[in-house]
ChimeraX commands (.cxc) that place a marker at each C-alpha (Angstrom):
marker #1 position -36.88,35.12,-57.31 radius 0.5
marker #1 position -35.21,35.83,-53.88 radius 0.5
marker #1 position -37.35,33.14,-52.61 radius 0.5
marker #1 position -35.68,30.73,-54.87 radius 0.5
marker #1 position -32.03,32.61,-53.96 radius 0.5
marker #1 position -32.89,32.12,-50.31 radius 0.5
marker #1 position -33.55,28.09,-50.85 radius 0.5
marker #1 position -30.63,27.89,-53.14 radius 0.5
marker #1 position -28.03,29.71,-50.44 radius 0.5
marker #1 position -29.86,27.81,-47.47 radius 0.5
marker #1 position -29.38,24.31,-49.25 radius 0.5
marker #1 position -25.65,25.14,-50.15 radius 0.5
marker #1 position -24.95,26.16,-46.40 radius 0.5
marker #1 position -26.53,22.70,-45.38 radius 0.5
marker #1 position -24.52,20.99,-47.59 radius 0.5
marker #1 position -21.34,22.73,-46.65 radius 0.5
marker #1 position -22.41,21.84,-42.86 radius 0.5
marker #1 position -22.93,18.33,-43.67 radius 0.5
marker #1 position -19.69,17.80,-45.84 radius 0.5
marker #1 position -17.72,19.53,-42.68 radius 0.5
marker #1 position -19.06,16.88,-40.32 radius 0.5
marker #1 position -18.18,13.94,-42.27 radius 0.5
marker #1 position -15.00,15.13,-42.91 radius 0.5
marker #1 position -14.42,16.19,-39.36 radius 0.5
marker #1 position -16.07,12.63,-37.97 radius 0.5
marker #1 position -13.02,10.67,-38.95 radius 0.5
marker #1 position -10.64,13.19,-36.98 radius 0.5
marker #1 position -13.27,13.06,-33.87 radius 0.5
marker #1 position -13.20,9.35,-33.47 radius 0.5
marker #1 position -9.53,9.34,-33.74 radius 0.5
marker #1 position -9.61,11.90,-30.85 radius 0.5
marker #1 position -12.08,9.62,-28.70 radius 0.5
marker #1 position -10.02,6.67,-29.49 radius 0.5
marker #1 position -6.94,8.23,-28.22 radius 0.5
marker #1 position -8.20,9.86,-24.85 radius 0.5
marker #1 position -10.17,6.25,-24.16 radius 0.5
marker #1 position -6.62,4.77,-24.76 radius 0.5
marker #1 position -5.19,7.30,-22.30 radius 0.5
marker #1 position -7.33,6.75,-19.73 radius 0.5
marker #1 position -7.10,3.02,-19.98 radius 0.5
marker #1 position -3.53,3.43,-19.90 radius 0.5
marker #1 position -3.38,5.45,-16.56 radius 0.5
marker #1 position -6.44,5.49,-14.55 radius 0.5
marker #1 position -9.44,2.88,-15.26 radius 0.5
marker #1 position -9.58,-0.13,-17.60 radius 0.5
marker #1 position -12.36,-2.61,-18.40 radius 0.5
marker #1 position -11.45,-6.30,-18.17 radius 0.5
marker #1 position -13.43,-9.08,-19.51 radius 0.5
marker #1 position -14.06,-12.09,-17.36 radius 0.5
marker #1 position -13.59,-15.06,-19.69 radius 0.5
marker #1 position -13.80,-18.02,-16.97 radius 0.5
marker #1 position -15.92,-19.25,-13.82 radius 0.5
marker #1 position -12.38,-18.78,-11.20 radius 0.5
marker #1 position -14.35,-16.12,-9.51 radius 0.5
marker #1 position -17.80,-17.33,-9.38 radius 0.5
marker #1 position -20.35,-16.07,-7.89 radius 0.5
marker #1 position -18.82,-13.12,-7.74 radius 0.5
marker #1 position -18.00,-12.72,-10.98 radius 0.5
marker #1 position -19.70,-14.37,-14.18 radius 0.5
marker #1 position -18.37,-15.54,-17.51 radius 0.5
marker #1 position -18.89,-12.61,-19.68 radius 0.5
marker #1 position -18.88,-10.24,-16.98 radius 0.5
marker #1 position -17.27,-7.00,-17.78 radius 0.5
marker #1 position -15.31,-4.87,-14.64 radius 0.5
marker #1 position -13.51,-1.95,-14.25 radius 0.5
marker #1 position -10.04,-1.86,-12.96 radius 0.5
marker #1 position -8.69,1.35,-11.10 radius 0.5
marker #1 position -5.29,1.47,-12.02 radius 0.5
marker #1 position -4.38,4.45,-9.76 radius 0.5
marker #1 position -5.51,3.14,-6.79 radius 0.5
marker #1 position -2.33,1.81,-5.28 radius 0.5
marker #1 position -0.38,4.74,-5.86 radius 0.5
marker #1 position -2.23,5.86,-2.55 radius 0.5
marker #1 position -2.40,2.88,-0.59 radius 0.5
marker #1 position -1.16,-0.90,-0.33 radius 0.5
marker #1 position -2.84,-3.51,-1.73 radius 0.5
marker #1 position -5.12,-5.28,0.77 radius 0.5
marker #1 position -6.39,-8.30,2.18 radius 0.5
marker #1 position -9.57,-8.82,0.04 radius 0.5
marker #1 position -8.87,-7.15,-2.79 radius 0.5
marker #1 position -9.96,-8.27,-6.25 radius 0.5
marker #1 position -7.07,-7.80,-8.51 radius 0.5
marker #1 position -6.14,-7.84,-11.89 radius 0.5
marker #1 position -2.54,-9.17,-12.57 radius 0.5
marker #1 position -0.29,-9.90,-15.49 radius 0.5
marker #1 position 0.80,-13.68,-15.79 radius 0.5
marker #1 position 3.48,-13.23,-18.68 radius 0.5
marker #1 position 6.39,-15.90,-18.19 radius 0.5
marker #1 position 4.64,-17.32,-15.19 radius 0.5
marker #1 position 1.25,-18.99,-15.07 radius 0.5
marker #1 position -0.29,-20.60,-17.47 radius 0.5
marker #1 position -3.71,-19.12,-19.16 radius 0.5
marker #1 position -6.81,-20.98,-17.45 radius 0.5
marker #1 position -8.56,-20.24,-20.84 radius 0.5
marker #1 position -6.75,-20.88,-24.14 radius 0.5
marker #1 position -7.18,-18.23,-26.95 radius 0.5
marker #1 position -6.21,-18.82,-30.22 radius 0.5
marker #1 position -3.50,-16.60,-31.71 radius 0.5
marker #1 position -4.83,-14.06,-34.54 radius 0.5
marker #1 position -4.75,-15.72,-38.00 radius 0.5
marker #1 position -3.79,-12.49,-39.59 radius 0.5
marker #1 position -2.46,-8.66,-38.76 radius 0.5
marker #1 position -5.99,-7.30,-39.42 radius 0.5
marker #1 position -7.62,-9.39,-36.64 radius 0.5
marker #1 position -4.89,-9.10,-34.11 radius 0.5
marker #1 position -5.34,-5.31,-34.43 radius 0.5
marker #1 position -8.89,-6.05,-33.55 radius 0.5
marker #1 position -8.08,-8.20,-30.62 radius 0.5
marker #1 position -6.05,-5.76,-29.44 radius 0.5
marker #1 position -8.71,-3.06,-29.62 radius 0.5
marker #1 position -11.21,-5.46,-28.03 radius 0.5
marker #1 position -9.03,-6.46,-25.46 radius 0.5
marker #1 position -8.07,-2.42,-24.75 radius 0.5
marker #1 position -11.56,-2.04,-23.85 radius 0.5
marker #1 position -12.63,-4.96,-22.01 radius 0.5
marker #1 position -14.50,-6.76,-25.30 radius 0.5
marker #1 position -12.45,-9.86,-25.27 radius 0.5
marker #1 position -10.33,-11.73,-22.68 radius 0.5
marker #1 position -6.43,-10.61,-22.32 radius 0.5
marker #1 position -4.42,-13.90,-22.82 radius 0.5
marker #1 position -1.93,-13.36,-20.05 radius 0.5
marker #1 position -4.36,-11.53,-17.60 radius 0.5
marker #1 position -5.87,-13.05,-14.76 radius 0.5
marker #1 position -8.20,-11.90,-12.04 radius 0.5
marker #1 position -8.17,-13.17,-8.28 radius 0.5
marker #1 position -8.86,-12.14,-4.42 radius 0.5
marker #1 position -5.83,-11.18,-2.57 radius 0.5
marker #1 position -5.79,-13.49,0.27 radius 0.5
marker #1 position -2.37,-12.91,1.69 radius 0.5
marker #1 position -0.08,-9.71,1.85 radius 0.5
marker #1 position 3.88,-9.36,2.41 radius 0.5
marker #1 position 4.63,-11.27,6.06 radius 0.5
marker #1 position 1.54,-12.89,6.12 radius 0.5
marker #1 position 1.43,-16.59,7.03 radius 0.5
marker #1 position -1.51,-18.17,5.23 radius 0.5
marker #1 position -2.57,-21.68,5.92 radius 0.5
marker #1 position -5.13,-24.36,5.21 radius 0.5
marker #1 position -6.89,-25.90,7.01 radius 0.5
marker #1 position -7.90,-25.34,10.71 radius 0.5
marker #1 position -9.84,-27.79,12.45 radius 0.5
marker #1 position -13.00,-26.48,10.99 radius 0.5
marker #1 position -11.40,-26.96,7.73 radius 0.5
marker #1 position -11.13,-22.48,7.34 radius 0.5
marker #1 position -8.07,-20.90,5.68 radius 0.5
marker #1 position -5.98,-18.81,8.38 radius 0.5
marker #1 position -3.93,-15.70,7.78 radius 0.5
marker #1 position -1.39,-15.48,10.74 radius 0.5
marker #1 position -3.68,-17.89,12.84 radius 0.5
marker #1 position -6.98,-15.95,12.26 radius 0.5
marker #1 position -9.56,-17.71,10.49 radius 0.5
marker #1 position -11.27,-16.34,7.74 radius 0.5
marker #1 position -15.05,-16.51,7.32 radius 0.5
marker #1 position -15.47,-16.55,3.84 radius 0.5
marker #1 position -19.33,-17.45,3.01 radius 0.5
marker #1 position -20.07,-14.08,1.33 radius 0.5
marker #1 position -17.89,-14.81,-1.49 radius 0.5
marker #1 position -16.42,-18.76,-1.38 radius 0.5
marker #1 position -18.59,-20.71,-4.43 radius 0.5
marker #1 position -21.76,-22.04,-2.72 radius 0.5
marker #1 position -20.88,-26.13,-1.94 radius 0.5
marker #1 position -16.89,-25.10,-2.40 radius 0.5
marker #1 position -14.59,-26.01,0.27 radius 0.5
marker #1 position -11.70,-23.55,1.48 radius 0.5
marker #1 position -9.33,-25.71,-0.17 radius 0.5
marker #1 position -9.20,-29.11,-1.24 radius 0.5
marker #1 position -5.61,-29.58,-0.83 radius 0.5
marker #1 position -3.57,-28.38,2.51 radius 0.5
marker #1 position -1.09,-25.73,2.16 radius 0.5
marker #1 position 1.11,-23.42,4.28 radius 0.5
marker #1 position 2.97,-19.94,3.29 radius 0.5
marker #1 position 4.50,-17.20,4.52 radius 0.5
marker #1 position 4.22,-14.73,1.97 radius 0.5
marker #1 position 7.57,-13.21,0.72 radius 0.5
marker #1 position 8.26,-9.09,0.63 radius 0.5
marker #1 position 6.86,-7.84,-2.41 radius 0.5
marker #1 position 4.69,-10.70,-3.45 radius 0.5
marker #1 position 0.69,-11.67,-2.94 radius 0.5
marker #1 position -1.09,-14.77,-2.22 radius 0.5
marker #1 position -4.41,-14.84,-4.44 radius 0.5
marker #1 position -6.91,-17.66,-4.63 radius 0.5
marker #1 position -9.97,-17.50,-6.64 radius 0.5
marker #1 position -13.82,-17.28,-5.36 radius 0.5
marker #1 position -14.45,-20.58,-7.04 radius 0.5
marker #1 position -11.97,-22.96,-5.26 radius 0.5
marker #1 position -12.62,-25.91,-6.89 radius 0.5
marker #1 position -12.27,-24.19,-10.94 radius 0.5
marker #1 position -9.79,-21.64,-9.73 radius 0.5
marker #1 position -5.86,-22.49,-10.89 radius 0.5
marker #1 position -4.39,-20.05,-8.56 radius 0.5
marker #1 position -1.78,-19.58,-5.80 radius 0.5
marker #1 position -2.41,-23.45,-4.52 radius 0.5
marker #1 position -1.96,-24.70,-8.01 radius 0.5
marker #1 position 1.80,-22.67,-8.21 radius 0.5
marker #1 position 3.66,-23.53,-4.85 radius 0.5
marker #1 position 6.09,-25.35,-7.30 radius 0.5
marker #1 position 6.93,-22.34,-9.23 radius 0.5
marker #1 position 9.43,-19.56,-7.87 radius 0.5
marker #1 position 7.82,-17.48,-5.21 radius 0.5
marker #1 position 6.21,-20.66,-3.65 radius 0.5
marker #1 position 2.94,-19.82,-5.32 radius 0.5
marker #1 position 2.82,-16.22,-4.87 radius 0.5
marker #1 position 2.57,-13.72,-7.13 radius 0.5
marker #1 position 4.70,-10.27,-7.64 radius 0.5
marker #1 position 2.83,-7.45,-6.45 radius 0.5
marker #1 position 4.64,-4.96,-9.51 radius 0.5
marker #1 position 2.80,-7.04,-11.80 radius 0.5
marker #1 position -0.67,-5.95,-10.28 radius 0.5
marker #1 position -2.45,-3.77,-12.98 radius 0.5
marker #1 position -5.25,-2.78,-10.50 radius 0.5
marker #1 position -8.28,-3.24,-8.34 radius 0.5
marker #1 position -11.39,-4.49,-9.78 radius 0.5
marker #1 position -13.89,-2.02,-8.06 radius 0.5
marker #1 position -17.03,-2.31,-9.99 radius 0.5
marker #1 position -19.05,-4.95,-12.62 radius 0.5
marker #1 position -20.35,-2.49,-15.22 radius 0.5
marker #1 position -21.83,-5.03,-17.60 radius 0.5
marker #1 position -24.28,-7.18,-17.93 radius 0.5
marker #1 position -26.18,-3.53,-16.14 radius 0.5
marker #1 position -28.62,-6.39,-14.25 radius 0.5
marker #1 position -25.24,-7.10,-12.11 radius 0.5
marker #1 position -23.95,-3.88,-11.99 radius 0.5
marker #1 position -22.80,-3.74,-8.61 radius 0.5
marker #1 position -19.68,-2.33,-6.58 radius 0.5
marker #1 position -17.15,-5.28,-5.30 radius 0.5
marker #1 position -16.13,-4.17,-1.50 radius 0.5
marker #1 position -13.65,-5.66,0.64 radius 0.5
marker #1 position -15.38,-8.59,2.57 radius 0.5
marker #1 position -16.06,-8.27,6.14 radius 0.5
marker #1 position -13.71,-11.20,7.19 radius 0.5
marker #1 position -10.69,-9.40,6.27 radius 0.5
marker #1 position -11.49,-6.45,8.79 radius 0.5
marker #1 position -11.09,-8.27,11.79 radius 0.5
marker #1 position -9.33,-6.64,14.42 radius 0.5
marker #1 position -7.50,-9.87,15.20 radius 0.5
marker #1 position -6.16,-9.83,11.51 radius 0.5
marker #1 position -5.15,-6.45,11.50 radius 0.5
marker #1 position -3.17,-7.22,15.31 radius 0.5
marker #1 position -2.13,-10.09,14.38 radius 0.5
marker #1 position -0.16,-8.70,11.09 radius 0.5
marker #1 position 0.98,-5.68,13.21 radius 0.5
marker #1 position 2.13,-8.05,16.17 radius 0.5
marker #1 position 4.30,-9.69,13.68 radius 0.5
marker #1 position 5.88,-6.11,11.98 radius 0.5
marker #1 position 7.80,-5.35,14.91 radius 0.5
marker #1 position 9.51,-8.86,15.46 radius 0.5
marker #1 position 10.42,-9.01,11.12 radius 0.5
marker #1 position 11.72,-5.31,11.92 radius 0.5
marker #1 position 13.70,-6.36,14.70 radius 0.5
marker #1 position 15.03,-9.55,13.06 radius 0.5
marker #1 position 16.06,-7.47,10.11 radius 0.5
marker #1 position 17.80,-4.82,12.42 radius 0.5
marker #1 position 19.45,-7.47,14.24 radius 0.5
marker #1 position 21.36,-8.81,11.29 radius 0.5
marker #1 position 23.42,-5.97,10.46 radius 0.5
marker #1 position 24.03,-4.80,14.32 radius 0.5
marker #1 position 25.34,-8.92,14.81 radius 0.5
marker #1 position 27.69,-8.22,11.87 radius 0.5
marker #1 position 29.06,-5.42,13.15 radius 0.5
marker #1 position 29.60,-6.47,16.36 radius 0.5
marker #1 position 31.54,-9.39,15.33 radius 0.5
marker #1 position 34.06,-7.19,13.07 radius 0.5
marker #1 position 34.74,-4.93,16.04 radius 0.5
marker #1 position 35.44,-7.85,17.95 radius 0.5
marker #1 position 37.88,-9.39,15.42 radius 0.5
marker #1 position 39.36,-5.71,15.24 radius 0.5
marker #1 position 39.65,-5.69,19.13 radius 0.5
marker #1 position 41.57,-9.23,19.28 radius 0.5
marker #1 position 43.90,-8.07,16.55 radius 0.5
marker #1 position 45.32,-5.41,18.84 radius 0.5
marker #1 position 45.71,-7.25,21.73 radius 0.5
marker link #1:1,2 radius 0.2
marker link #1:2,3 radius 0.2
marker link #1:3,4 radius 0.2
marker link #1:4,5 radius 0.2
marker link #1:5,6 radius 0.2
marker link #1:6,7 radius 0.2
marker link #1:7,8 radius 0.2
marker link #1:8,9 radius 0.2
marker link #1:9,10 radius 0.2
marker link #1:10,11 radius 0.2
marker link #1:11,12 radius 0.2
marker link #1:12,13 radius 0.2
marker link #1:13,14 radius 0.2
marker link #1:14,15 radius 0.2
marker link #1:15,16 radius 0.2
marker link #1:16,17 radius 0.2
marker link #1:17,18 radius 0.2
marker link #1:18,19 radius 0.2
marker link #1:19,20 radius 0.2
marker link #1:20,21 radius 0.2
marker link #1:21,22 radius 0.2
marker link #1:22,23 radius 0.2
marker link #1:23,24 radius 0.2
marker link #1:24,25 radius 0.2
marker link #1:25,26 radius 0.2
marker link #1:26,27 radius 0.2
marker link #1:27,28 radius 0.2
marker link #1:28,29 radius 0.2
marker link #1:29,30 radius 0.2
marker link #1:30,31 radius 0.2
marker link #1:31,32 radius 0.2
marker link #1:32,33 radius 0.2
marker link #1:33,34 radius 0.2
marker link #1:34,35 radius 0.2
marker link #1:35,36 radius 0.2
marker link #1:36,37 radius 0.2
marker link #1:37,38 radius 0.2
marker link #1:38,39 radius 0.2
marker link #1:39,40 radius 0.2
marker link #1:40,41 radius 0.2
marker link #1:41,42 radius 0.2
marker link #1:42,43 radius 0.2
marker link #1:43,44 radius 0.2
marker link #1:44,45 radius 0.2
marker link #1:45,46 radius 0.2
marker link #1:46,47 radius 0.2
marker link #1:47,48 radius 0.2
marker link #1:48,49 radius 0.2
marker link #1:49,50 radius 0.2
marker link #1:50,51 radius 0.2
marker link #1:51,52 radius 0.2
marker link #1:52,53 radius 0.2
marker link #1:53,54 radius 0.2
marker link #1:54,55 radius 0.2
marker link #1:55,56 radius 0.2
marker link #1:56,57 radius 0.2
marker link #1:57,58 radius 0.2
marker link #1:58,59 radius 0.2
marker link #1:59,60 radius 0.2
marker link #1:60,61 radius 0.2
marker link #1:61,62 radius 0.2
marker link #1:62,63 radius 0.2
marker link #1:63,64 radius 0.2
marker link #1:64,65 radius 0.2
marker link #1:65,66 radius 0.2
marker link #1:66,67 radius 0.2
marker link #1:67,68 radius 0.2
marker link #1:68,69 radius 0.2
marker link #1:69,70 radius 0.2
marker link #1:70,71 radius 0.2
marker link #1:71,72 radius 0.2
marker link #1:72,73 radius 0.2
marker link #1:73,74 radius 0.2
marker link #1:74,75 radius 0.2
marker link #1:75,76 radius 0.2
marker link #1:76,77 radius 0.2
marker link #1:77,78 radius 0.2
marker link #1:78,79 radius 0.2
marker link #1:79,80 radius 0.2
marker link #1:80,81 radius 0.2
marker link #1:81,82 radius 0.2
marker link #1:82,83 radius 0.2
marker link #1:83,84 radius 0.2
marker link #1:84,85 radius 0.2
marker link #1:85,86 radius 0.2
marker link #1:86,87 radius 0.2
marker link #1:87,88 radius 0.2
marker link #1:88,89 radius 0.2
marker link #1:89,90 radius 0.2
marker link #1:90,91 radius 0.2
marker link #1:91,92 radius 0.2
marker link #1:92,93 radius 0.2
marker link #1:93,94 radius 0.2
marker link #1:94,95 radius 0.2
marker link #1:95,96 radius 0.2
marker link #1:96,97 radius 0.2
marker link #1:97,98 radius 0.2
marker link #1:98,99 radius 0.2
marker link #1:99,100 radius 0.2
marker link #1:100,101 radius 0.2
marker link #1:101,102 radius 0.2
marker link #1:102,103 radius 0.2
marker link #1:103,104 radius 0.2
marker link #1:104,105 radius 0.2
marker link #1:105,106 radius 0.2
marker link #1:106,107 radius 0.2
marker link #1:107,108 radius 0.2
marker link #1:108,109 radius 0.2
marker link #1:109,110 radius 0.2
marker link #1:110,111 radius 0.2
marker link #1:111,112 radius 0.2
marker link #1:112,113 radius 0.2
marker link #1:113,114 radius 0.2
marker link #1:114,115 radius 0.2
marker link #1:115,116 radius 0.2
marker link #1:116,117 radius 0.2
marker link #1:117,118 radius 0.2
marker link #1:118,119 radius 0.2
marker link #1:119,120 radius 0.2
marker link #1:120,121 radius 0.2
marker link #1:121,122 radius 0.2
marker link #1:122,123 radius 0.2
marker link #1:123,124 radius 0.2
marker link #1:124,125 radius 0.2
marker link #1:125,126 radius 0.2
marker link #1:126,127 radius 0.2
marker link #1:127,128 radius 0.2
marker link #1:128,129 radius 0.2
marker link #1:129,130 radius 0.2
marker link #1:130,131 radius 0.2
marker link #1:131,132 radius 0.2
marker link #1:132,133 radius 0.2
marker link #1:133,134 radius 0.2
marker link #1:134,135 radius 0.2
marker link #1:135,136 radius 0.2
marker link #1:136,137 radius 0.2
marker link #1:137,138 radius 0.2
marker link #1:138,139 radius 0.2
marker link #1:139,140 radius 0.2
marker link #1:140,141 radius 0.2
marker link #1:141,142 radius 0.2
marker link #1:142,143 radius 0.2
marker link #1:143,144 radius 0.2
marker link #1:144,145 radius 0.2
marker link #1:145,146 radius 0.2
marker link #1:146,147 radius 0.2
marker link #1:147,148 radius 0.2
marker link #1:148,149 radius 0.2
marker link #1:149,150 radius 0.2
marker link #1:150,151 radius 0.2
marker link #1:151,152 radius 0.2
marker link #1:152,153 radius 0.2
marker link #1:153,154 radius 0.2
marker link #1:154,155 radius 0.2
marker link #1:155,156 radius 0.2
marker link #1:156,157 radius 0.2
marker link #1:157,158 radius 0.2
marker link #1:158,159 radius 0.2
marker link #1:159,160 radius 0.2
marker link #1:160,161 radius 0.2
marker link #1:161,162 radius 0.2
marker link #1:162,163 radius 0.2
marker link #1:163,164 radius 0.2
marker link #1:164,165 radius 0.2
marker link #1:165,166 radius 0.2
marker link #1:166,167 radius 0.2
marker link #1:167,168 radius 0.2
marker link #1:168,169 radius 0.2
marker link #1:169,170 radius 0.2
marker link #1:170,171 radius 0.2
marker link #1:171,172 radius 0.2
marker link #1:172,173 radius 0.2
marker link #1:173,174 radius 0.2
marker link #1:174,175 radius 0.2
marker link #1:175,176 radius 0.2
marker link #1:176,177 radius 0.2
marker link #1:177,178 radius 0.2
marker link #1:178,179 radius 0.2
marker link #1:179,180 radius 0.2
marker link #1:180,181 radius 0.2
marker link #1:181,182 radius 0.2
marker link #1:182,183 radius 0.2
marker link #1:183,184 radius 0.2
marker link #1:184,185 radius 0.2
marker link #1:185,186 radius 0.2
marker link #1:186,187 radius 0.2
marker link #1:187,188 radius 0.2
marker link #1:188,189 radius 0.2
marker link #1:189,190 radius 0.2
marker link #1:190,191 radius 0.2
marker link #1:191,192 radius 0.2
marker link #1:192,193 radius 0.2
marker link #1:193,194 radius 0.2
marker link #1:194,195 radius 0.2
marker link #1:195,196 radius 0.2
marker link #1:196,197 radius 0.2
marker link #1:197,198 radius 0.2
marker link #1:198,199 radius 0.2
marker link #1:199,200 radius 0.2
marker link #1:200,201 radius 0.2
marker link #1:201,202 radius 0.2
marker link #1:202,203 radius 0.2
marker link #1:203,204 radius 0.2
marker link #1:204,205 radius 0.2
marker link #1:205,206 radius 0.2
marker link #1:206,207 radius 0.2
marker link #1:207,208 radius 0.2
marker link #1:208,209 radius 0.2
marker link #1:209,210 radius 0.2
marker link #1:210,211 radius 0.2
marker link #1:211,212 radius 0.2
marker link #1:212,213 radius 0.2
marker link #1:213,214 radius 0.2
marker link #1:214,215 radius 0.2
marker link #1:215,216 radius 0.2
marker link #1:216,217 radius 0.2
marker link #1:217,218 radius 0.2
marker link #1:218,219 radius 0.2
marker link #1:219,220 radius 0.2
marker link #1:220,221 radius 0.2
marker link #1:221,222 radius 0.2
marker link #1:222,223 radius 0.2
marker link #1:223,224 radius 0.2
marker link #1:224,225 radius 0.2
marker link #1:225,226 radius 0.2
marker link #1:226,227 radius 0.2
marker link #1:227,228 radius 0.2
marker link #1:228,229 radius 0.2
marker link #1:229,230 radius 0.2
marker link #1:230,231 radius 0.2
marker link #1:231,232 radius 0.2
marker link #1:232,233 radius 0.2
marker link #1:233,234 radius 0.2
marker link #1:234,235 radius 0.2
marker link #1:235,236 radius 0.2
marker link #1:236,237 radius 0.2
marker link #1:237,238 radius 0.2
marker link #1:238,239 radius 0.2
marker link #1:239,240 radius 0.2
marker link #1:240,241 radius 0.2
marker link #1:241,242 radius 0.2
marker link #1:242,243 radius 0.2
marker link #1:243,244 radius 0.2
marker link #1:244,245 radius 0.2
marker link #1:245,246 radius 0.2
marker link #1:246,247 radius 0.2
marker link #1:247,248 radius 0.2
marker link #1:248,249 radius 0.2
marker link #1:249,250 radius 0.2
marker link #1:250,251 radius 0.2
marker link #1:251,252 radius 0.2
marker link #1:252,253 radius 0.2
marker link #1:253,254 radius 0.2
marker link #1:254,255 radius 0.2
marker link #1:255,256 radius 0.2
marker link #1:256,257 radius 0.2
marker link #1:257,258 radius 0.2
marker link #1:258,259 radius 0.2
marker link #1:259,260 radius 0.2
marker link #1:260,261 radius 0.2
marker link #1:261,262 radius 0.2
marker link #1:262,263 radius 0.2
marker link #1:263,264 radius 0.2
marker link #1:264,265 radius 0.2
marker link #1:265,266 radius 0.2
marker link #1:266,267 radius 0.2
marker link #1:267,268 radius 0.2
marker link #1:268,269 radius 0.2
marker link #1:269,270 radius 0.2
view
């Protein structure tokens, strides 16, 4: 009798544990989703690659992680692969049908949030020019230049692509960026938007973050470094040399205005 009683008691306790687990499971799922969305909103977000505009650096169906904090501690740099929002500006490179009902819409939102499906208005490109840079194509050897310094793009440019199939020359305005895809013949990037406000450049404040690693598929997992060509001392020196001129020009404008006003007051006194 004691053995039977113990078995009954043990089975009852096991049943309570199982029942407790199934009651707590929905709460655990909700908490996990909430934490994931919190991390996605402020720290790291996964993005799905829907087009071939960044081949062969990124392939269709790749998933990348995007660091959303990095630009709080440093400026956006030339060579960074960035994800940015093109809402109310660029047309999508890949057309995505509107959800047919609210349930499908909710599922799509969750899929986008976790990098399982592409965002309709999110783009991924490489930063070529930052504010103040003069970006031009092409030089005598057909290369893109930044502040007169040619870029060696072999390490990331799609095999067989020219650096650009159309000439352009732009000085990147303050607060904006010149971006290009690595698969130049497929990429609808800054070159295709030179008639837009900003002359093809994008607002820096639309950048969501820097893509720093491929996480899926596993056999393609790797870090996305800044190519060596963007670390050329001549490129940095050219940018540094332009900064004093820009700052001096900006400072000279109010000084000239003040000087003119002072001169007018002196003439009135006479």
